[in-house]
C-alpha positions as a printed Julia matrix, in Angstrom:
99×3 Matrix{Float64}:
  4.32  -24.06  46.01
  4.92  -27.26  47.7
  6.72  -30.3   46.03
  5.57  -33.99  46.01
  7.96  -34.46  49.78
  6.16  -31.58  50.9
  8.91  -28.78  51.05
  7.82  -25.07  49.82
  9.84  -24.05  47.09
  9.99  -20.85  45.04
  9.48  -20.92  41.09
 13.04  -19.83  40.72
 14.24  -23.31  41.95
 11.25  -25.33  40.77
 12.18  -23.76  37.17
 15.53  -24.4   37.15
 17.27  -27.34  35.88
 19.73  -29.27  36.59
 22.93  -29.28  33.61
 24.71  -32.29  32.49
 28.09  -32.3   30.35
 27.53  -35.64  27.8
 30.0   -37.45  26.19
 30.52  -39.37  23.16
 29.69  -43.06  24.11
 29.88  -44.32  20.77
 26.8   -44.88  19.72
 27.01  -45.75  16.17
 23.48  -45.79  14.83
 22.87  -42.22  14.78
 25.38  -39.5   12.67
 28.46  -38.79  14.85
 27.11  -35.2   16.05
 24.06  -36.46  18.14
 26.04  -39.44  19.41
 26.3   -38.07  22.92
 22.81  -38.04  22.69
 22.02  -41.75  22.91
 23.39  -44.87  24.67
 22.76  -48.43  24.51
 20.64  -49.82  27.52
 22.71  -51.95  29.75
 19.91  -54.49  30.81
 18.23  -55.2   34.41
 21.61  -53.85  36.21
 21.4   -50.06  34.27
 20.14  -47.15  36.12
 19.21  -44.12  34.32
 20.25  -40.79  35.36
 17.83  -37.75  35.54
 18.92  -36.66  32.39
 17.79  -39.99  30.81
 15.12  -41.77  29.64
 14.39  -45.21  27.57
 12.99  -45.68  24.51
  9.73  -47.75  24.94
 10.0   -48.87  21.25
 13.7   -49.36  20.26
 15.15  -49.68  23.82
 17.76  -47.21  23.69
 18.43  -44.4   25.93
 17.95  -40.87  25.05
 20.49  -38.2   26.9
 19.58  -34.56  27.61
 22.0   -31.97  28.42
 19.28  -30.7   31.06
 17.24  -32.51  33.65
 14.07  -34.24  32.12
 10.77  -33.8   33.84
  7.21  -35.2   33.4
  5.61  -33.5   30.01
  8.92  -32.69  28.11
  8.96  -34.29  24.89
 12.05  -36.55  23.55
 12.99  -37.6   19.94
 14.32  -41.08  19.44
 16.68  -40.79  16.08
 17.16  -43.91  15.94
 13.78  -45.25  15.84
 12.37  -41.7   14.59
  9.91  -41.54  17.2
  8.24  -38.67  19.41
  7.89  -39.41  22.93
  6.67  -37.68  25.8
  8.35  -38.13  28.98
  6.0   -39.32  31.98
  6.25  -40.45  35.9
  6.13  -44.19  36.03
  5.72  -46.45  39.05
  8.12  -46.01  41.78
  8.54  -42.31  40.61
 10.92  -43.43  37.78
 11.26  -41.16  34.48
  9.01  -42.94  31.82
  8.88  -42.16  27.83
  5.63  -43.08  25.82
  4.4   -42.56  22.08
  3.21  -39.37  21.45
  0.21  -38.87  19.44
C-alpha cells in the first residue's frame, strides 16, 4: 500500500500506531481520573502533538494514548461533545462534531 508521500508500506506498519505516555496536566474541569486526557489550549503559539486534537466547541485539547488518525472518534468530557478526527488544511488533524 502507498502512503501520501509515495512510500510503500505493509499493512503491519500501517496498522501500528505510535503510543504516548500521558502525565497529569492539572486540568481541573474533569474528574481526577480523566485529567491526563485533557489540557488547556495555549493559544496561537501552542503546537498539537500527533496524539492531540482541539475541541471546536470548548477549545480544550483532547489527548490520546495512541496516535490519532482521520476517522477516529474522540469524546470531549468538559462540553460532552462527540467528535470525529479529520484531516484539515496543511495536513493538520482537526476535530468536527459527529452527527
